[in-house]
N, C-alpha and C positions, 0 to 999 in steps of 0.2 A: 395233800402232798406231805410225805414223810420229811421230817427235819434231818434224819440221819442219812445223809447223802454222800458221805465220804468213806472210803476204805484207805486207811493210812498204814504205811509200812513201819515195821520196827527195824531200824538199822542195826545190823549185827555187831557194829563196832562202837556202840554207845559207851561212853565212859560212865562210871558210877556217879560222878559229879553232875554230868549232863542229865542222866536219868532222874536223879533226885531233885535237882534244883531248876531244871528247865522242862524236861519232857513230861514228867508226871504232873506238875502243876498245869501245864498246857492241856493235857488230856482231860484232867478233871474240870477245867474251865469250859472246854469245848465238847464234852462227850455227848451232848445232845445233838451234835452234828456228825458224829463219827459212828458208822455202822459196826466196824470191826477193825482190828489190828492184825495185819498179815505179816508173817515172818518166815524166813528161810528155815526149813526143817530138814536135817540131813540124817535120816535113818535109812537102813537098808530096805529096799534096793536103791534108794535115792541118795547115794553118797555125793553126787554132783547135781547141779541144776544150771539153768540158763544164766543165773546171776554171775557165776564164777566164784571167786574166793571170798571168804568171810572172816578169816583170822580167829576163829573160835571153834572149840570142840563142839560136837553135836550136843553133848550134855549141857554145856554152857549156854548154847543157843536156846535150848528148850527151857532151861531154868530161868534165864533172863526174860524170855517172852512171857512165861507164866507169871513171873513176879510183876511185870509191867501191867499185864492184863488184870491181875487180882487187885493191884493197888489203884488202878484207874476205873475198875468196874466196866471195862469195855471188852466185848467178846473177842476171843483169840482165834485167828484163822491160820492154820498150818498150811504152808505152800509146798506142793510137790509138782513141779512143772516140767520135769525132764521127760519129753516125749520119746526120747531115744532109749529109755529103759524098756526092755522087752516086755510086752503086755501079755505074759503067759500066766498060768495058774500058780506056778511056783513063786513068782514074784508077788502076785496078789496075796498069797498066803503069808509070805514073809512080811509084806507091808502091814497086814492086819495084826500080826503078832507084835510087830515093833511099834505100831501106832497105839496099841491098847493102853500103855502107861500114860501117853500124852492125853488121850481121851479121858482117862480116869483122873488126870490132873486138872481137867476143866475145859480143854479145847473142844468146841462144839461145831467148828467150821473148818472145812478143809478144801483145798484146791487139788484136783486130781487130773492127770493127763489122759486117762484111758476110758473111753466110753464103754468098752467091753467089760471092764471091771465093775462099773456102776450097774450095768445091765444085768449082771448075775444076781443082784440082790444080796450078795454075800456081805458086802460092806454095811448095808442097812440093817441086816440081821445082827451083825456083830456090834454095831454102834447105832442103836435105834433113834437117837436124838441128834444125829449128825446132819449138818447143813452142808450140802456138797456143791462146790463150784467146779466149772471147767477151767482149763488154762487158756489164757489168751494166745498161747503159741499154736493152738489148733485153728486159729484164724477163722472163726465162725462169722459168716457174712451173709447168709441166706435165711429167709423166713422158714423154709422147711427144716433147716438145721435146728432152729429153736424148738420146733415141735418134737423132732426126733430126740433131742437131748432131754427135754422135759419128760418124754415118755420113758427114756432110759433111766431116769431117776435123779437128774440134776435139778437143783433148786435155784441156781444162780448161774447166769451165763455171761462170761466175759466176751464181748464182741471184738472182732478184728478192729484195731485202732483206725484203719483207713476209712471206716464207715462214718467217721465224724464229718467227712466231706461228701456224703451220699445220703441226703435227706430223703430222697425217693425210696431208697432201700430201707431206711430206718422206719418209714411209715408202714412198709410191708411187714417189717419185724414187729412193730407195735401190734398189727393185726394178729400175727402169729402168737404174740404174748397173750392177747385177749382170748384167743382160741384155747391156749393152754389152760387158762383160768376156767374157761367153760368146761373143759375136760376134767376139771378137778385136780390139775397138776400145775399150779401157779409157779411162775418163775420170776426172778428179778433179773434185770438187764443192767450190765455194767459197761462203762467205757473208760479206758485209760486216757487221761486228758493232758498230761504234762511230761511226756517222755522225752521230748525235744528231738527225737529221731526224724529223719527225712521221711515224709509220707511215701509209701510204696518202695521203701528201701530194698534194693536188690540183694544186699549183703546180709540183712537181718537174720534170715533163717540159718545162714552159715555161721554167723556170729554166735547165735544161741546153741547151735549144734557143737561148735568148737568148745564153748564153756561146759556144756553138758557131758561131753565125752573126754575131757582132758584127763590126763593121768599123771600120777606122781607129782613132780615139781614143774609141770607145764605151767607157763604163765597164763593169766586170764587173757581174754581176747585183746583188749586194748593195751596190754603190755607185750603183745606178741608182734613179730615182724610183719605178719600178713595184714594187720590192722591198718597199715599205712595206706591202703587203697580205699579206705572207707571214710566215715565222717570226720576223722581226725584231720583230714585235708579239705573235705568239701565245705565245711563251715567257714573256712577262710577264703577259698577260691571262688565261692559263689556268693555275691552280695545279697542275693534273694533267698539265701538259706533259711533265714528266720521266717519268711513268709510261707515256706514249703514244709515246715515242721508239722508233725502230727500232734499238735497241741490245739486244744479248743481256743478260739479267738479270745482276746483279752477282755472283751466286754461282758459284764455280768448278765445282761439280757440274752446274750447268745448261749450262756450256760443254762439259763432258765428255759430257753427254747428247747434245749436238749431234753430237759425233764418233761416238757410237754410232748416230745416225740417218743416218749416211752422209756428213756434212760432213768433208772432208779438210783444208780450209784456212780459216783466219780471215783475211779481208782487213781490214786496218787503214787508218784514215783519217789524213790529215795532209799532203797535197800543198799545200793552200792556206794553212796556218797552222803556224807553229813550235810554238805551244802545243798544237795538236792532234797534231802529230808526237811531242812529248814525252809526251803522254798515251798514245799508242800504244806508245812505248818502255817506259813504266811498266807497261803491260799485259803485255808480254813478260817483264819482270822479275818481276812477280807470278806469272805462269804458271811460270816457271823455279823460283821459290822455293816453289811449291805452296801459295800463300796461298789462304785460303777465299774472300776477296772480291777480285774482279777490279777493281771500282770501290770502293775503300775509302771515298770520300766519300759513298757511298750510306748508310752507317751514320749519318752526320750528317743526311742527308736524312730517314731514318726517324725519327730523334729529333726533328727540327724539326717534322715533320708529325704527331708522336705516332702513328706507324704501329706498332701493337703486333704481336707475332708472329702472332697468329691471322689478322687481316685481310690482312697483307702476304703471308703464306703462301697464303692463299686466292687473292689476286691472282696470285701466282706460278704457281699451278696453272691459274688461269683463262686466262692469256695464252698458254699452250702451244697452244691451239686457237682463240683468239678471232679470228684472221685480220685484226686491225685493223678489224673491222666495228663501228666505234664508234657509229654512229647508233642501233643496236639493242641497245646494251649499257650504256654509261655507267658501267661498273663502276669505272673509274679515278677518275671524278668522285666516286662514292659513297665509295670508300676514303679519298680526301683529305678530303671534306666531313665525314665521320663522325668524323674524328680531328684536326680543326683547329678552333680557335675562330674566330668570325667576324672578330675583329680580326686574326688571323694571316693571313687571306686577303686583307686589304686591301693594295693596292699603294701604296707610299709616293708622296706627291705629286711628289717630285722625279723619281722614275722615270717617272711619267706625263708630266711636263714634258719629259723627255728624248725619250720616244717621240713626243710631239706635235711637238717641235722638229725631229726628223728627218723626220717625215711632211710637215710644212708648209714645209720648207726648199726653196729653189730658186725661180727665177722662174716656173716652170711650176706651182708649187704655192703661189703667193703669196696666201694667204688670211689671213695674220696681219695684224692691225690696225695694227701699229706700223711696218711696214717694207714698202716697195715697191721691189724691185730693178729694176723697169722704169722707175722715175722717172729721167729724164735728169739731174736735178739732185741725185740722191741722193748721200749721203756715201760710198757704196761705191766711188766713184771716187778716194778718197784712195789715193795710191800705196802698194802693199804687196804682200807675197808671200803672197797668199791668193786666194780666189775669192768671187764673190757668194754662192754657196751656203753656204760656211763662215760668212760674215758674217751671212747670214739665220738660220742655225742658232743662232749665238751670241745674236742678237737675240731669238729665240724663247725660248732658255734664260732670258734675263734678264727675260722678261715675267712670271715666276712671282712670286707675292706674297711680299714681304719679301726680295727678291733683294739680296745683298751680293756684288759681283763683284770679282774680282782677276784681272788679266791680267799675266802675266809674259812680257816680251819684246814690248812694244807697238810698238817701232820708230817708224814715222811715224804710226801711229794708225788704220790702215784697219779693223782688226777691233775695236779698242776703241770707236771712234766708232760703228760699226755695232751693237755689243752694247748700248750704253746708249740709243741713239736712241729717243725717245718711250716709254721704259719708266719706270714708276713704281717706283723702286728705293729701298732704304734707303741704299746707298752704293756707290761704285765706285772701285777703286784701280788705278792704272797703274804698273807697275814695269818698269824697264829701266836699264841703265848706259850705253846708247847708245855702246857700243864693240863694233863688229862687224867686226873685221879679216878674218875668214874668211867673211863673208857673201857668197856668190856663187851666184845662182840658176842652175839648169840651162837654163832657157829662154833663148833668144837674143833674144826680143822685149822683155825687161825693160831699158828704156833710161834710167830715171831714176837720178840719181847716188846710189847706196846709201851711199857713204862720206861723204856730206855731210849725212846725217840726224842731227840732234841733238835734245836735249830741247826746244829752242826750236821746232824743226820740228814736233814732236809737239803742243806747246801751241798753236801757230798753227793746225794742222789741226783740233784739238779746238774751238777758238773759231770757226773758219769753217764747220765741217761738222756741228755738232750743233745741233739746234733747242733753244736754251737756254730759251725761254719755257715749255717743257713740263717742264723738269727742275727738280725740287724736292728734291734730295738732295745729299749730300756727294761731291765728286769730288777725290781726292787723287793727286798725282804722287809716287811713291816712287822717287827717283833713287838707284840703287845696285845692288849685287849681290843677286840673289834669295836666295842662300844665307844672307844676313844678316837677312832679314825676320823679325820677331818680333811678339809680342802688342802691344807698345807702338806699333807702326806703324799699328794699326787702331782706335785709340780704343775706343769701346764697341761697335763693329760686328764681330762674328765673321763670317768669310767663309763663304758656302755655295755659291758657284760659282767655279771656278778654270779659267782657260784658260792652260795652260803652253806657251809657245813660246820657252823660254829655252835655256840651255846644255844640250846633249844628252849631255855626258859623265856617266858613272855617278856620279862623285863629286859633281858639282854638283847633279844631280837628287836624289840621296839627301839631300844637305845641305838642299835646299829642302823636301823631304818631311818631314824631321825637324823643321824649324822650323814647317812647316805645321800640325803637331799642336797648336800653341799658339794658333793664331788661326782655326781652323775650327770650325763648328758640329758638333753630334753627327752629323748627316747632311749630306754635301756632295757636289756634283757636281764631278768632276775630269776635264777634257778635256785630253788630251796631243796636241800637234801633231806632225807628221812621223811618223805611225804606220806609214808605209811602211818606216821604219827599224825592223826587228824588235827591236833592242836597246831602243828607247824603250818599247815595250809590255812587253817582258820585265822591264826594270828596275822599271817602275811596278807590275806585277803582283806581283813578288817582294817589293817593299817593303810593299804592302798585306797580303800573306800573313804577312810577318814581324811585323806589328803585331797579328795575329789579328783584324783588322777584318773586318766582314761586307760582302762585295761584293753589293749589292742588284741591280745592273744593270751590264752591260758590253757594248760593241759596238765592233768594229773597222770603220771606214769607210775602205776602201782603194780605190785606183784608180791609173791611170798617174801617173808622177811629174809634179808641178806641173800637174795638170789644172785649167785655169781654169773648166771647166764643172761640176766636181764638188767633190771634197774636197781640192784642191790636192795636198799630199803626204801625205794621210791623217790621220784623227783616231782616237784611242782614247778612247771615252766611257765613263765609269764613274760610278756613284752609290755612295758609300761610307758605311757606318755605322761609327762608332767603337766601338759596342757589340760585344763579343766574339761570335764565331760560336757 
């Protein structure tokens, strides 16, 4: 059995510090377990792919990937998974021409979406030492497909993720794999093992088609309005969601069983999120250390759901052949419902509010009673570095009963005015020190004088743009450093909604978080602005974990930088319980 059983992604948003001090040392330590490093490659005709956005130029993507591969001595795999690129001769010729410099730079592995291209032999002639994979988006699930792809010229076959719950079919595929070896056309078989998507997801093909065909400044799928009907809500509405994910079970011996069934490589997730990449890195560490649980957090999940050994082991056996045929099974639901009290199944009201706020945000979803982004006289025209959808989202959050809102970094007041407008709240607090020497938007069309905004500007905008006759609650301006806020600043009102758009340095964020413990309710919603900056999400998540707080809900809302139609520079939305996990 080969020790190199993992295919690990290169996240296209890795900082230089993370690459040099974390990623490369990890790769060097564990390279005996890593078959290759796959990366998003955006050369014509593959300017888009199923992943969505990457925030880097094609040249930077290739340069970064080649550097990491060379420094780690792990083979590089260029990924082209857009099955909606027309599979014609013109595009094949264009791809060969554009891939040549990457091949010459050392890339010897490639993922391609079109069997017809590989069948021509043209690619093999141009790149004789190229190792060719198919894309998982082709959903290969039958033994005869294995043979056909091997005969076409593929060396490595990514299986449909749902086969992880179809051992009968995997045995047939293993036979086909042995037959390919007999023909002199050996193939490796790969399984994506930690995607966290719902098995048999009915939306997944459309999700990938959306990302692969988006144009211009279209947001990625999970930052678009249509994503509201997918897993962004399922994972909260369905307590059995974790049991239905297309992830390998958490027990190491189940992973070893997959190797016995003919799987050669575990493909890991993480191109779209640093947190997901770190999860994949942890999986490799636990595999190297021969730990019993590949997902140690699953033990916590078992405990919380009161999943005793007998039922969870029965589930574990059941899913080996269930084929994600959930409509006629419902075993996952029965496992959860049998071992949780009714109260435990209830979703916290603040989580429900977050979900509804997301679904209802945006002018195209304007069904919230308190806010009309289409109104030409609306307060969202207050100058500010945000978007109508962010403002509508905050307004929806503050519509919950008993809302006590704190905004850090109110600036001229565009988001603060929007949040409180026409909402029946307990109190609202606006914090800023109105000192922004480094405030400089990336957009060139921001023409109002940023350096002239003061506390007086904010107060004037508040007075002019909020419908005061409907406001019957306390509004306080807290002029000063957010790191100095404390219980005494909030009178008898503990805060349950926070929008943090303040200093993004780790020191200032942590100082604010530490003070926040003293003036927040037991459960509170924390929204971090500028989530496109990975450090902001990482710092927040690490602090929550350091307190042993329970993260009831989290969602990253990302898009192009300063997108005025979506989430501006991204939001990280959490609902936090101070009660220990």
